[in-house]
C-alpha positions in Angstrom: 66.7 8.9 -67.4 68.0 9.8 -64.3 68.7 6.2 -62.6 65.1 5.2 -62.7 64.3 1.7 -63.0 61.1 0.1 -64.2 61.0 -1.2 -60.6 61.0 2.1 -59.0 58.5 3.5 -61.2 55.0 3.9 -59.6 51.7 2.6 -61.0 50.0 5.8 -59.5 48.8 8.6 -61.8 47.2 11.5 -61.1 43.8 10.2 -62.4 44.2 7.1 -60.1 45.1 8.8 -57.2 42.1 11.2 -57.8 39.8 7.9 -58.3 41.6 6.3 -54.8 40.8 9.4 -53.0 37.4 9.8 -54.3 36.6 6.4 -53.2 38.1 6.7 -49.7 35.9 10.0 -49.4 33.0 8.2 -50.6 33.5 5.3 -48.1 34.0 7.8 -45.3 30.6 9.6 -46.3 28.9 6.3 -46.0 30.1 5.3 -42.8 29.4 8.9 -41.6 25.9 8.6 -43.1 25.3 5.1 -41.1 26.5 6.7 -38.0 24.3 9.8 -38.4 21.2 7.5 -39.0 22.2 5.2 -36.1 22.6 8.3 -33.8 19.1 9.5 -35.2 17.7 6.2 -34.5 19.0 6.3 -30.9 17.8 9.8 -30.3 14.5 9.0 -31.5 14.1 5.9 -29.1 15.4 8.0 -26.4 12.9 10.8 -27.2 10.2 8.4 -27.2 11.4 6.7 -24.0 11.2 10.2 -22.6 8.0 10.8 -23.8 6.7 8.0 -22.4 8.4 8.7 -18.9 6.7 12.3 -18.8 3.3 10.7 -19.7 3.5 8.3 -16.8 5.0 11.0 -14.4 2.0 13.2 -15.4 -0.5 10.5 -14.6 1.3 9.8 -11.3 1.1 13.6 -10.7 -2.3 13.8 -11.5 -3.3 11.0 -9.4 -1.4 12.5 -6.5 -3.0 15.8 -7.0 -6.2 14.3 -7.1 -5.7 12.7 -3.5 -4.3 15.8 -2.2 -7.6 17.7 -3.3 -9.7 14.9 -1.7 -8.0 15.4 1.5 -8.6 19.2 1.0 -11.9 18.7 0.4 -12.3 16.3 4.1 -10.6 19.1 5.8 -12.9 21.6 4.4 -15.7 19.3 5.2 -14.6 19.1 8.7 -14.1 22.6 9.2 -17.6 23.5 8.2 -18.8 20.8 10.7 -16.6 22.1 13.6 -18.0 24.4 16.1 -15.8 28.0 15.7 -14.8 29.7 18.7 -17.7 32.3 19.0 -20.2 29.4 18.9 -18.1 27.6 21.4 -17.8 30.4 24.2 -21.8 30.8 23.5 -22.5 27.2 24.4 -19.9 27.6 27.3 -21.8 30.5 28.6 -25.4 28.8 28.3 -23.9 25.6 29.8 -22.8 27.6 33.1 -26.3 29.2 33.2 -27.9 25.6 32.9 -25.6 24.4 35.8 -26.3 27.2 38.0 -30.1 26.7 37.3 -29.6 23.0 38.3 -27.7 24.0 41.3 -30.4 26.3 42.7 -33.0 23.6 42.1 -30.9 20.8 43.9 -30.6 23.5 46.6 -34.7 24.0 46.7 -35.1 20.6 46.4 -33.0 19.7 49.4 -34.5 22.7 51.2 -38.2 21.5 50.6 -37.4 17.7 51.3 -36.1 18.7 54.7 -39.0 21.3 55.5 -41.2 18.4 55.0 -39.2 16.0 57.1 -39.3 18.9 59.7 -43.1 18.9 59.5 -43.5 15.4 59.7 -41.0 14.7 62.5 -42.9 17.9 64.0 -46.3 16.1 63.4 -45.1 12.7 64.9 -44.2 14.3 68.1 -47.6 16.0 68.5 -49.2 13.1 67.8 -46.9 11.1 70.4 -47.6 14.0 72.9 -51.4 13.8 72.3 -51.3 9.8 72.8 -49.4 10.4 76.2 -52.0 13.0 77.0 -55.2 10.6 76.3 -53.5 7.9 78.1 -52.9 9.9 80.8 -56.1 11.4 80.9 -57.7 8.0 80.4 -55.8 6.4 83.1 -56.5 9.2 85.8 -60.5 8.4 85.1 
């Protein structure tokens, strides 16, 4: 014996060291498995939340697209009821023709009214002259 005392002798043997290392590795494996399970649960919860969020976003997008489609339908309906340029040009030409006719009819009406007024005035003058002539003839007789 080379100076070794009983107090210096270690209680570790190869088998006890192996058993101890295997126990430490088993505990580490157990902790790793618990971490893996916790991460798996967290990932599954996150995926479910993401799926719910995607579903909500799809519903919101669908509603927005429905609103956009309604707006497009409204614009399409308006476009079909509006007058196009060719129709507007034809209506403007027809309106100009009608305005010209009205102007001519008003001019003819004014001329006719003036002519009738002149005839009535001339008739009044003739009657006045006749009345004067009759009164002069009666006065001289």
